[in-house]
Residue, then its C-alpha position, 0 to 999 in steps of 0.5 A: m477266083f474262089l471268092k468270085e465263084v462263091f459270091d456268084m448268085k447261083n452258089i449263094g443259092k446252093l449255100l442257102a440250100l445247104g443250110a436249109v438241109l442242115v435245118v431239116c436234119a437238125a429237126y429230124y434229130l431233135s425228133v428222134g433223139a439220140m437213139d440208134v437208127a436200125p440198119p435198113t430193112f429192105p431187100a435186094i430185088t431180082w425178077g424173072v418172067s416166063e410166058r407161054q401161048g399154051n392152047r390158045p391160037s395167039m398170045e395176048d399176054a404182056y408184061y412189064a418189069n424194071d430195074e431202075a433205082g427208086v420205085k420198081i414196077y412190075g406187071i402182068f397184063d392179060g389181053h382178051g379179044g386181041r393184045s393191043t390193050a395189054d401191049y399199050v398198058a405194058a409200054n406206058l404204065a411206068t410213064k403214067y405212074h411217074a407223071a401222077s402224084g400222091d402215094a403209090g396207091a394214088r399214082l397207080k389208081m390215076s395211072f389205070e384211069d389214064l391208061h383206060q381212057h386211052v385204050v377205050a378210045n383207040f382199041r376194041d379189045g381189053a385186058t386184066a392187070i396185076v401190078a406191083a410197085i415196090e419202094g424200099s420195103h413198101l409194096t403196093l398192089a393194084w389189079l383189075g379182073d382175075a390176074r393175081a398177086v401172091l406173097e410168100r412168107n417163110g414158105m407159106l401164104a402171107d397175102a394175096t389179091q382178091d379177084h374181081e368176081f360177079t358179087e351182088a355189089e358188082i352186079r348191082a353197080i352194072w345195073a345202075r350203069g344201064g348194063r345187064v349180066r347174063i347167066m350161061i350154064g352149059g356143057d361142051m359143043g355149045r350145049l346150053r341148059e340156061n341162057r338168060s339175063f341175071v335177075g334179082n332172085d338169082f342172088r341166092h344162087l350166086e355162090n354156085f357160080h363162084k364154087y366152080g369157077k371156070r371148072p365144070d360141075e359134077h355134071g360137066m356143066h360150066h357156070t358162067l356170068r357175062v356182061e352183055d354188050n349194047q346188043g344184048r349179046p354175052s360178052l366179058n366174063m368179069p365185072r372189071s377190066l381195062g378197055d373193052a369199049h363195047v361194054a366199058r360204059f357198064m363197068s368199073h375200071e377202078p383197080g383194087l389196091k393193097s398196101i403191104q410192108l415187106e419184112p424179112g421172111n418175105n422171100f418172093l412175090i408171084l404175079a400171074c394171069d388167070g391161065v395159072w390161077d384157073v388150075l392152081d391155088n395160091e398155096e400150090a403156086i407158092g410150093i412150086v416156086r419154093q421148090a424151084f428156088d430150093s432146087k437151084s437147077a441150071l437154066s435149060a433150053r425150052n422144048l421147041f414144041e412148047p414156045t416160051t418167052e423168058h427174061g430176067d434173073d435165071a433163078c427167077v425165070m426157072a421159078a416162073r417156068a416151073l409155075i407155068d409148066a405146072a399150069y400147062e400140065k394141069g390142063s390150063g387152056d389159056n395163055i399162061s404168064a408168070l412173073v416171080i420177084a425174089f427178095d434177098w434181105k441179106k444181100k441188101e443189108a450187106e450192100v448198105d453197110e458197105a455203102i455206109k462204110k465208104i460214104t462216112t469216110l468223108e470229113g467235115s463239120v458234120e460228125k461221121e456218126e451223124q452222117e451215118k444216121i442221116l444216110r441210114a434214114h434215107l436208105e431205110a425209106g428206100r429213097g434212091f439208094e443207088k443214086v445216093l451212093e453214086e453221087a456220094m462217090k462222085l463227091k469223094e473223087d472231086e479234089a477241087m472241093t474242100k473237105k469242109l464243104e464236101a460233107l455238107h454238099l452230100f446232104s444237098l445232093l440227097v435233097e436235090q435228087g429228091r426233087a428229081y425222083e419223086q420218092a423223096g418229094e415231101a422232104a424236098d418240099a420241106v427243104l425248099g420252103v426253108a430255103k425260100a424263107m432264108w432267102q427272103k430274110a437274110p441280108a446280103m452282108r450277112l450272107k457274105k460274112l457267112i460265106e467268108k467264114k466257111k471259106a476260112e474254115a475250109e482253108k485251115 
């Protein structure tokens, strides 16, 4: 019965794949030599979000967060003119990301383009966006508009995205598409001191619009630039966004991209809409979140007069809440949303060490030390840690499989999972190529002898 199963063409294909995996693994060891592989340096991740309508008549923000194995995706989407775009992007971002190809930056760029094409054809409103994709210890940020990400390191500012503002390059790009930008300087109650289209000579005064941002100057005047719609009416107060069908043809919808290698010392990442950044700077936000984590206060109920939506890990929710509380108390007049992502490096190293300890109790033709090196290499890359552990544990419980083939099959599963989830896509392609070459060159009788040899070794 065993031989009949072994000579089944499907099993022969599997054996070829196993052999191919060993070829790839051997090549890997030749390249790295006998040097030790360092313990994996990627963190355990928890997150929490807190959202408040604030002083606006309706809530137009949305968020996305996942806890799945592999690439973890988080986002804050700040709607304007409605929340259809923000809700659609939040609901479909991950699907678009996994359907795209390339590295994380290319996937996010392609996802933003697909999402924009849908919303501009179906909705009238729009949204800004800040998205974080985390694979192992690699962080990729993508953003449009003035939603922002801020990364902490040892209590200080490590990095941050740069809001899309009306720079000379952005304004000239809008002109090139046939659009116009309007200057609006005025105070409360609709009093406008200046209301006209931006012209070339105004570039020398452009820094004044950035100096005050959305805050009034010393005379109580607000300095605003807006993209004009088809009728010449002032509309959007930023040069890039998702959606906004009435001005979409004049604007860029290409996201800013930033790639960062996370390291121990990076304790948290903040994603927030402009309701936070209008009144808090990056360093203030880091200090507020750091203090919230250090206080370790218990999660408490919100004041019913300040309705707040919250989800996620309690400590991260408290940190996000502290951030939007601070923005609210400082007079933010917008919807206020913040998502805090915490990185726990010690916890993840402990989890990996325990997983290695369990998995490397397998016996087989591959030495335990070599098994550990391969597993650590995969885990170091963040390639489906949870899935690797899950499948490896299933193998240990399968008594029908011989000890000799058990260890080999573990590596096969690593590669098969690489095909299933795109993080290990390049490794899977390499193995597929080797397996195909072996299938084309190896005579049937040679395969039969190889299988018989493996069976004999397994029965000893």
